[in-house]
N, C-alpha and C positions, 0 to 999 in steps of 0.2 A: 487449637486449629490444626488441621492435618497439613502435611507438607504440600499436598496438591493445592489446597486452598491458599496456603501462604504464597505459593508460586503464582497463582492467579492474581493475587493482590500486587505482587512485585511486577508482573507483566502488564497490568492494566494501563499504565501510562503509555507504554509502547503500542498497545492495541488501540488506544484512543488516538495517538498521533497518526497511526496508519489509517484508521477509519476516517479521520478528518481529511487526510490526503485523498482517500477514495471517494468520499461523498461530497466534499467541499462545503459541507454544512455542519455546524456544531451540533445542532439538535439531532440530525439524522445520524451523525457519527456516535453520539452518546447512546442513541437507541440501538445502533448496530453493536456497539461494545457490550451493552447490557444483554442483548439477545445472545451474543457470542458467549459471554460468561455464564449465562443461564444454561445454555445448551451444553457447555463444557461441564458444568456441575451435574447436569442431568445424565450426561453420557460419559462421566469420568471413568467408568469401567472399560470403555473402549480404548482409552489411552494407556499404553503400556510402555513404561520406561525400561529400556533394555538393561540387563545387568551391566553395571559398570558405567552406564551413560549418566550424564549430568542433566539436571532440569533445564539447562540453558538453551542456547540458540541453535545448537547443532542439529543435524538432520534427524536425530532421535529425540530431540528436546521437545519441550512443551510449546514453545512459541510457534514452530512451523504447524503443529497440529491446530493451535488456536487460530492462526491466520488462515488455514484451510477452512475451518468452520466459518470464519468471518467472510471469506470470499464466497462460499456457497450460500450463506445467508443473504449476502448482498445480491448475488445473481437471482435467488428466489424472489427477493423484493423487487428487483427490476422486471422480472418476468410477470409478477402479479400486477404491478402498476402499469407496465408496458408504456411508460411515459419517460422520455428523456428530459431531465430538468437541467436548466442552465445553472451555472455556478454564480449565484447572486452575491453570496457572502464568501469571503476568503477565510480559510482556516487560520486560526490564531496560533501561529508558530513563533516561538521565540527566535528573534533575529540575532544571528551571530555576527553579522556585518553591519556596518554603519549605513550601507546603501539600502534604504527602505524602498526606493523606487525599483531597484532590481528585484528585491523580494516580492514586491507587488506584481511585477511583470512575470516572474517565475510562477507565482501562484495562479495568475490568470491564464498563462499558457498551459499549465498543468490541468486547469479546469476545462480547457478546450480539447484536450486529448480524448479520444474514444475510450470508453471504460476498460476494454481489454489491454490497450496500450498503457493506460495510466496504472493499472494494477501491476503489470510487469515492471514498469519503470520504478514504482515505489518499492517493490520487493527487492530489486537488484540494487538500486541506487541508495535508497533510504535505509532499508533494513539490512543491506549488505549480504543478501542471500546469493548463493551460487546459482548458476542457470539450472542445475539439477534440482536444487532445493525449491526454486521458484516453480519449476515445472511440476514438482510433486504437490506443492501447495495449490496450484491452479488446476491440477489434473489435466495438463496438456503436455505434448511432447516437447523435448528440449529445443528442437528446431523451431517450434512455434514461439517459444520464449525468445529465442534469438531474433527471429524476424519481427516480432512485436516490439522488442526493445529497439531494434534498428529503426523501425518506422517511428516509434515514439521519440527517439532522439532526433531524428531528421525533422519531424513535425515541430518539436520544441525549438530546434535551430531556426527553422523558417519563421516561426512565430516571434522569436526573440530578435531575429535579424530585421524584423519589420516587413516581412513578406518575401516574395521570391526574388526581388531585385537585390536585396541585401545592402541597400544604400544606407540604412539606418543601423548598421551593425555596430554595436557598442560592446558586445560581450561575445564570448565564444564558450561552447560547452566542451568539457573534457571527457574523453572516453574513460569510464570507470573500470570496466572489465574487458 
């Protein structure tokens, strides 16, 4: 197996986690990951690892390139279907906390975010991408990433606080970057 193919196998779980966060549906996420990996294999000649760069997560790494492919495939799918689907099933993410209610609330709130805000929030918060890397993956200006992230965080805060009144506030979000 070539180094490129080995790296695809290594990065597949991260791609699946990201796709589940984007789509909110296990089957759609699996399809998106499969389409992403197929496209990566078909167009592997377009990916160029700069001399001295590692395969990993950096700006020159394979993961940002794969996430760019994934986001473009997702946008193409949304344009074709032209249908906004509600998040009926929650992604099965391993919980690291004992509070499953909070996990459920977070996933439901994430599912209610508009697609562009959810994509930015996942890239910056979950994947730990810098604003510049997220902008490159989504092919938008850095200012757009920053404004979408601010709106996503505020939207999540309102949803988790139980609405605009904040009377049911039981949790607070922390600024990541």
